[in-house]
C-alpha positions in Angstrom: 11.3 12.7 -23.4 11.3 15.3 -20.7 7.7 16.4 -21.2 5.3 15.2 -18.5 2.4 13.1 -19.6 -1.3 13.9 -19.2 -4.5 12.0 -19.2 -7.4 12.3 -21.6 -10.7 11.0 -20.1 -11.8 7.7 -21.7 -15.3 6.3 -22.2 -15.2 4.6 -18.7 -13.9 6.8 -16.0 -13.2 4.9 -12.8 -12.9 6.6 -9.5 -9.3 6.3 -8.2 -9.0 4.2 -5.1 -5.4 4.0 -3.7 -6.4 1.5 -1.0 -7.3 -1.1 -3.7 -4.2 -2.7 -5.2 -3.8 -2.5 -9.0 -2.8 -5.9 -10.4 0.0 -5.5 -12.9 1.6 -7.8 -15.5 5.1 -6.7 -16.7 6.2 -8.0 -20.2 9.8 -7.2 -21.1 12.7 -8.8 -23.1 14.5 -10.2 -20.1 13.8 -11.4 -16.5 16.2 -8.8 -15.2 14.3 -6.0 -16.8 11.0 -7.3 -15.4 12.5 -7.6 -11.9 14.0 -4.1 -12.0 10.6 -2.6 -13.1 8.7 -4.6 -10.4 11.2 -3.3 -7.8 10.6 0.3 -8.9 6.8 -0.2 -8.8 7.1 -1.6 -5.2 8.5 1.8 -4.1 5.7 3.9 -5.6 3.2 5.8 -3.5 0.4 3.9 -5.1 -0.8 0.4 -4.3 0.7 -1.7 -7.2 0.7 -5.5 -7.0 2.9 -7.1 -9.7 1.2 -10.4 -10.2 3.2 -11.8 -13.0 6.0 -11.1 -15.5 6.6 -12.5 -18.9 9.3 -12.3 -21.6 7.6 -13.7 -24.7 4.2 -13.7 -26.4 3.1 -17.2 -25.4 4.0 -16.6 -21.8 2.1 -13.3 -21.7 -1.1 -15.0 -23.1 -0.8 -18.0 -20.7 -0.4 -15.8 -17.6 -3.1 -13.4 -18.7 -5.5 -16.4 -19.0 -4.6 -17.6 -15.5 -4.6 -14.3 -13.6 -6.7 -11.3 -13.0 -4.7 -8.4 -14.5 -5.8 -4.7 -14.3 -2.9 -3.2 -16.2 -0.3 -4.8 -18.5 3.0 -3.0 -19.1 4.2 -4.2 -22.4 7.7 -3.3 -23.7 8.2 -2.8 -27.4 10.8 -5.6 -27.6 10.3 -9.1 -26.1 12.4 -12.2 -26.0 10.8 -13.1 -29.3 12.4 -10.2 -31.0 12.5 -6.4 -31.5 9.0 -4.8 -31.7 7.3 -8.1 -31.0 5.6 -6.3 -28.2 3.5 -4.4 -30.7 2.0 -7.6 -32.0 0.9 -8.5 -28.5 -1.1 -5.3 -28.1 -3.8 -6.6 -30.6 -4.0 -10.0 -28.9 -4.5 -8.4 -25.5 -7.2 -6.1 -26.9 -9.1 -9.0 -28.5 -8.8 -11.6 -25.7 -8.6 -9.5 -22.6 -10.6 -6.2 -23.2 -10.9 -5.5 -19.5 -7.1 -5.2 -19.1 -5.7 -1.8 -19.9 -2.4 -1.9 -21.7 0.5 0.6 -21.4 3.2 0.4 -24.1 6.8 1.0 -23.0 8.9 2.5 -25.7 12.5 3.5 -26.0 11.6 6.4 -28.3 8.4 7.8 -29.7 8.6 8.6 -33.4 5.2 9.6 -34.9 4.4 6.5 -36.8 5.1 4.2 -33.8 3.0 6.3 -31.4 0.0 6.1 -33.9 0.5 2.3 -34.3 0.6 1.7 -30.6 -2.7 3.5 -30.0 -4.4 1.9 -33.0 -3.3 -1.5 -31.6 -5.2 -0.9 -28.5 -2.8 0.7 -25.9 -4.4 3.1 -23.5 -1.1 4.8 -22.6 2.5 5.3 -23.7 5.6 5.6 -21.4 9.0 6.4 -22.8 11.9 5.0 -20.9 13.6 8.4 -21.0 10.9 9.8 -18.7 11.2 9.7 -14.8 9.7 6.7 -13.0 7.2 9.0 -11.2 5.6 9.6 -14.6 5.0 5.8 -15.0 3.4 5.7 -11.6 1.0 8.4 -12.6 0.5 6.8 -16.0 -0.5 3.5 -14.5 -2.9 5.1 -12.0 -4.6 7.3 -14.7 -4.9 4.4 -17.2 -6.4 2.1 -14.5 -8.9 4.9 -13.7 -10.1 4.7 -17.3 -8.1 7.5 -18.9 -5.7 7.7 -21.8 -2.2 8.7 -21.1 -0.2 10.7 -23.6 2.0 13.8 -23.2 1.7 17.0 -25.2 4.7 16.3 -27.4 3.4 12.8 -28.3 -0.1 14.2 -29.0 1.4 16.7 -31.4 3.4 13.9 -33.1 0.3 11.9 -33.5 -1.7 14.8 -35.0 1.1 15.5 -37.4 1.4 11.9 -38.4 -2.4 11.7 -39.0 -2.2 14.8 -41.2 0.4 13.1 -43.4 -1.4 9.8 -43.6 -4.7 8.9 -45.3 -7.1 11.4 -43.7 -10.2 10.4 -41.7 -13.4 10.9 -43.6 -14.8 14.3 -43.0 -17.6 14.2 -45.5 -19.6 11.5 -47.4 -19.5 11.1 -51.2 -21.9 14.0 -51.6 -19.8 16.4 -49.5 -22.0 16.3 -46.5 -20.5 16.3 -43.0 -20.6 12.9 -41.4 -21.4 14.1 -37.9 -24.8 15.4 -37.1 -25.1 18.6 -35.0 -25.6 16.8 -31.7 -22.8 14.4 -32.5 -20.5 17.3 -33.2 -21.4 18.9 -29.9 -20.5 15.7 -28.0 -17.3 15.3 -29.9 -16.1 18.9 -29.3 -16.8 18.5 -25.6 -14.8 15.3 -25.4 -12.0 17.0 -27.2 -12.0 19.6 -24.5 -11.3 16.9 -22.0 -14.8 16.2 -20.5 -15.8 12.7 -19.6 -19.1 11.1 -20.5 -20.8 12.2 -17.3 -19.7 15.8 -17.7 -20.8 15.8 -21.4 -24.2 14.4 -20.4 -24.7 17.0 -17.7 -23.7 19.9 -20.0 -26.0 18.8 -22.9 -28.9 17.6 -20.7 -28.4 14.0 -21.9 -28.1 10.6 -20.2 -24.6 8.9 -20.0 -26.1 6.0 -21.9 -27.1 8.4 -24.8 -23.6 9.9 -24.8 -22.1 6.4 -25.1 -24.5 5.7 -28.0 -23.4 8.9 -29.8 -19.8 7.8 -29.3 -20.2 4.4 -30.9 -22.2 5.9 -33.7 -19.4 8.4 -34.4 -16.7 5.7 -34.3 -18.7 3.8 -37.0 -19.2 6.9 -39.1 -15.6 8.0 -39.0 -13.9 4.6 -39.3 -12.2 4.9 -35.8 -12.2 2.7 -32.8 -11.2 4.7 -29.8 -11.7 7.9 -27.9 -8.2 9.0 -28.6 -8.7 8.8 -32.3 -11.9 10.8 -31.9 -10.1 13.5 -30.0 -7.4 13.6 -32.7 -10.0 13.7 -35.4 -11.6 16.8 -33.8 -8.2 18.5 -33.2 -7.2 17.9 -36.8 -10.6 19.0 -38.2 -10.5 22.2 -36.1 -6.9 22.9 -37.2 -8.0 22.4 -40.9 -11.0 24.8 -40.5 -8.8 27.5 -38.9 -6.6 27.5 -42.0 -9.5 28.1 -44.4 
């Protein structure tokens, strides 16, 4: 894709520090691909340290257990087979929640993009994009943000509109979000991080975090990206009525 990516603030925004190396694991279907990507990262303006590479699921989990990894770059296809990288995303989310994962895709059809984020990825990089975009993606994801470009975001919104919709109301037709929860959600959809939401609404960051987790439970979602997409979809629905 030619569209540049952009970052959506996540629940934990980290201050960028270019002097501190970002420890990276590369998972791809061949050693050569891993070496080529590692070489490209070594030429970036950011401080990237590729601490390991892996070509199959077992090797990924073994090296993740032995090393400290900040960001894992996982290709959709591994040596185990095509699309096996998607299965690894869930394992990484469960066993290494502090490692942020970026999925590397050959293309980004709507269903695949949705599945990648649901599996736990914090960013998507399409191989058709320039390498500079990957550098920015890694830096943004490491700082606690979600990386997705505008075209992918529209694909996800459209895919969700065609899928089983998120619950907007309960069995009695009442909206699931309380007034204050809706205020928090709308500010998040505008791109504000937790600290900025707290300042604007006169709340503590801890209270904002509690609102987020409560909304996740009510709406049957598990990430900030899904919440943003929920708000965008709900607002679009209301504008049509």
